[in-house]
N, C-alpha and C positions, 0 to 999 in steps of 0.2 A: 643750248636750251634754247630753242625759240619759241618765245612766247610774245604777246601784245603786250607792251607797259602803259598803264594808265597815265603816264606822263607824256608818253607820248603823243596819245588823244589831246591832251591838255595843248600841250606844244603847237598842235595841229590845228587847234582850234576846232577840234571835234565835240566837244564838252558842253558850249554854251547852250542852256535852253533845255540841256538832256536832264532825264531823270536816272540818277545815278545809285545804283544798288551796292553800297560797301558791306562786306563780310569782315569785320574785323573781330580781334581776340580781346575782348574787354573782359575775360573771367579772372578778376582780380578778388586776392584775400580779403575777408571782412571778419571782423570781433562779432560777437555773439549780439551786439544791437544793432549790427548792421554797417557800422561803418567801415570805409576801407581803411584797410592797414596798408597797403602799400599799394601806386597807384602806376608803377611803370607801364604795363600795358596799355593801360590809357593814354599815358603820354606820348608811346611811341605808335598810338594811332591818329595822332592830332595832325601829321601831315598829310597823311592822303584825303583827311577830310579838308583842311584849308585848302590845298589843292583843288579838291573837287569845287569848293567856295569859290574859289580865286577864278577857276575857268566858268564861273556863271551856269553851274549846274541846282538844280534841282536834287538834294541830299538825303537818302536815306543809308541811314546805319543800324545792324545789327550784331549780334554776338550771342554766344551761350553765357550762363553762369551758374556754376556748382553741376548739379545732377538731378536737375528736375524730372517729374514725372509726366508723359506726355498728355497733353490735356488738361492738365493742372496747375493752375500758379499759386504759388504760395508766397507769403509776403517776403520770405527768405530768398526764393528766385526770382524776385524783380530787378529790373537794371535801374530803378528810381535813384539809386546812390550812385550809379555810374553815370547817368544822366545828368545829375546835380556837378559831378565833378567837370566832365564834360564842358559843360556852361563856362565852367570856371576859366578852363583853360582857353577855352575859344571864344570867352567875352561875349558871349552871345546866347539865347533862351535856347536850350535844344527839349524840344517837348519830347515827352514818352509817350508812343502809340501801342495800345495793345489790341488784339483781333483785327491785325492788319493784312493780314494774308489775300482778303479780298479787296483791297483797295485801301491807298494810302493818298492823302492829301498832303502836297508841298511843293511850295514855289521856287522857282529859279530864287537861287541866293538865300534860300533857309535850310535848315537841318533839322531831321528829325531822328530819334533812335526808338527803333523796333524792339519791341518787349522780346525777352528770352527766347531765341529762336528755337531752342530744343524745348519750349511747352507744345510746339506746333504738331500736332499728329500726322506722323509719318516722316520728319526730320531725320532722325536716327537711321532711317532706314531707306533711305533717300528715294522717297515716294513718290515715283514719276507725275502724277497728280498734283500734289502739292510743288515739286520743282516746278510745272510750267505754270500755275497760278502765281507764284514769284517773280518768274521770270518777265510775266506779263506787267509786274511793277515797275519795271525799268527801261530804260533805252542801251544803259550800258552797266555791265556786272563788273565789280572789282573785289579780287580775292587779297585781303591785305592781312588774312590771320595763318601765317606759318605755324602756330601753334596746334592749328587742325588741320594741317596739309595731308596728315595722313591717314585720314578719315573722308570716306566716301558719304554724307551725308547731302542732306536737301538744298543745304547752304551753303556749302563746301564741293559740291560737284554738281548736283541735279540741276540746280538753277543755271548752272555753267554752260551746260549743255543747250538749252533752249533761250537764253537771253539774246537778242539781235547782236551785242556785242559783250565777249568775254575776255578780262585781262587781269594782269597782275598789279597790283598797288607796290607804292613804293618800297613798303617793308619786306613785303613776299618777294619782289625783284631783288633786293640789296640779299635777303636770304641766298635765291639761287645761286646769284652771283659769287657770293661767298662761299658755298660750297662745293660750286662749279671749281673756283680757283683752288680750293684747298685739296679737292680729290680727284677732279677730272683732268686737270690741268695742274699739277703742282709743280713748284720748284722744289730741286730736291737740294739734300735728303728732306724726306717727307718722315716726319717724326710724329706718333700718335702716344698720347697718354690714355689709356681707358683704365678707369678704377675704379672700385665699389666692392659690395661686401663679398657679392658671390659670381663666380664664373658661370653658374648656369643663367642669370639674367643677362650676360653679355658675352655667352659664347661664339653665337652666329656673329656678331660684330667684331671679336678677335678673329674669327675663322675668314671672312670678309678682309679686314685690315692685313691679314697677313702675306694676302696676295700683293699689295698693293705698297705697303709703305719700307723705309728702310729700317726703321728702328721703332720697335714695339714695347713702349714703358707701361707695366702693369702697377697696379696701386692696390691697397685696403686687402680685402679678404681676397681677393683675385691673385695678387701677388704670392699670398701665403701658399696656395695652391698650386702657383708655379714654383715656388720655394720645395713644396713635395715632389714636383715634378724633378726638380734639380738633385733632389736626392739630400735636403737638408732638413733639419728638424725646424719644427713650429711651435712645439710644445702644446698648449691649449688653445692656441690662436685659431679664428675663425677660419675655417678652410673646407672644402668640398674633396675628400679622398677619392669619391667615384667617378671625378673628373679629373683626376691625374693623368690618363692617358688621353684625354682630348688637350689639355695644357701639353702635354710634350708632343703632341702632334701638331699643334701650331708653332713650338719652337723649332722643330725638326722641317717645317713648311717653310720659316725665315730663313733658317741656316742653310737651305737648299738654295735660297736665292743670295746667299752672302747677306745675309741681312739680320740683325740679333734681336733678343728679347733680353735686354739686360736683367739680371738677377740681382737682389740685393746683397752686399757683401758684409754690411752691417746692419742692426735694426734696435730701432727703441723700445724698451719692453716692459712690462708691468706686471704686480702678481695679479691685480683685480681691475676691472672695466669700472675707474671712476678717474673724475677729473682732477680728485687729490692723490691720485696715486702714485707713486714713487717711480720717477722715468730712470731708466738705466739703458745704458748704451751697449751694444754687448757683438762681438763678432757673428755674423750668420750662422755660423756651424758652432757656437756656442749657446744657444737657446738650450734652455733647462724646461724639463717636462712640465713644469707648473709656471712656465711664461706666457705671458700675451703678447703678441706684437702689435704694437699702433700706430707704428710709423716706421718709416726707414730713416738708416742712421746718415748722421753729418758725411762721412766718405761716398756712401751712395749718392746722396745728395748732390754733393760735389760735382759726382762724375756724369750724374744727369743733367746737371746744370750746364754743365761743358757740351754736353751735345745739343741741350735744347739751343744754345748759344749759339752753335756752329749750324743749323738745321736752316732749311730754305723756307718749309712751312711746316706749321704745328697744329694738330688738331687735339685737341685738351675735352676730355670727358672724364671727370670724376677725382678729387683730391686723391693723394698718398697716404694719408694717415686721418686719424682721427683730431682733424684740424681744429675743430670747435674747443679743445681743449688745449690749451697754450703750452702744456710740457710736451706735448704730441703734435703739435702744429711746425714744427721746424723742417719737416720733408714737403710739405704742401707751400710753405713760405719759400724755399729754396728755388722750388717746380715755379712759381707764382713771380718771383723777382727774374727768374734767367727766362722766363717768354717774356717779359716786361722790357729786360735791357737787348733781346734778339733783335737782331733786323729781319728775321722770318717772318711773315704772313701769319697769322695767327687767327685760328676761330674755336673758339670756346661754348659749351653747349652743355645744360642739364644744372637741376637745381641746386645741387651741394657744390658743383664747379661755380657757378654765379656767387654761391653766398662767400666761397674761398675768396674769389676776383673781388668782392667787396670788404672782406676782412683787411684783405691784405693791400687795399686800394691802388688797383693798377689798370681800373675800368677804363682808362683812357690808352693804355700800353696794348693793349689786344686788339688784333686787327679787325674781329668782328666779333661780335657776343651774340649768338642765337636766341631766340625769343620763344624757340618749341623743344619742349624736353623729349617729348615721346620721337615727335617728326626727326628730330635731328639724330635720335639713335636709331630711326628707320633707315635714314641716308647712309649714316655709317654701315649699316649690315649692308648697303647696296640694294635695297627696296627701290623701288620708284612711287612716289607719292602719287596718290589719287589725283589731288590738286593738281599737279603740274602736270600728270598725263592729261588731263582735260584741257588744261590749257593751250599745252601743246597741238593738240587734236584742234582747236579751233581757231590757232593760229595758221594752220595749216589750209584750213579750209574745209 
């Protein structure tokens, strides 16, 4: 993918004295009193901001936060807590600017945070007039927000159309490189893990990957639907019986290419959906009518782990069991540890996946951890993301 990279502009000395507008993803969780409870996204945005400051730019940063109503800035929608945390991380003041669309005063070597961009009327619908106004604020537009790359909004698409220069920040560029390595030019075998509660939410992803991957590991409620398609009992487990035909079609498409969807040979079941429920391991064909499947069994986990250790590339989206509860965490732990031990290039994304990675302590053993949930899923579906499209268009001149 041919895009202009902000790091290249800095290396070429083209940033000094320029007004740089950075679209970051600073949409962090907060408690009821407005305190930030997890600041990964803020910390991830710091390298791009430092890069711009070190290059001598006048730096403007903006982001959305929550779901504000356009034209109304409520206290809970303000980026004020983010500005405070950003100032701590950068070791310098970060003034928060409101009503910034018609002009911003910032000198080279300084950084300001522009208040919640989704408060601006026309942001979500990518209003051209708003986009042109924002583009006039800067000499260089930098998109460093992969988490919003699947949305064609004013600060993710429109401004990139009209800014003198539009480029990708280091975080976005790293996502593009990792996704390209995993999907466009993978080392084989390519193994994808797609798990979740419902086939319906991931059906297009499964269909898209069925044409690309060598092994498609399914987990969670999705695996139960595939077990039904394979003629196995699932008791009262979560599944979508009306999608058994689609699941079978995915299995057939894989088989036609000599690829496979491994079906569990053993599972961990319980009679109730509870953290303290009695966990029992059973052969897949022995699941009873009152059983709930809450994890894959040790035999299945061992087989999948062997496949992952032999893989060339691994794409991971979703835990294979109710990993939050220790009696049903064995399958996801085995998957996580196998990915950590594999020499394959691995890329992981999605909120539950990141939580599992954190729980099992393998953050430094995954090749790349994607910062964007919805955007990551849309790439797996084979969709072209608007933010990528406009940066490619601008790079082509």
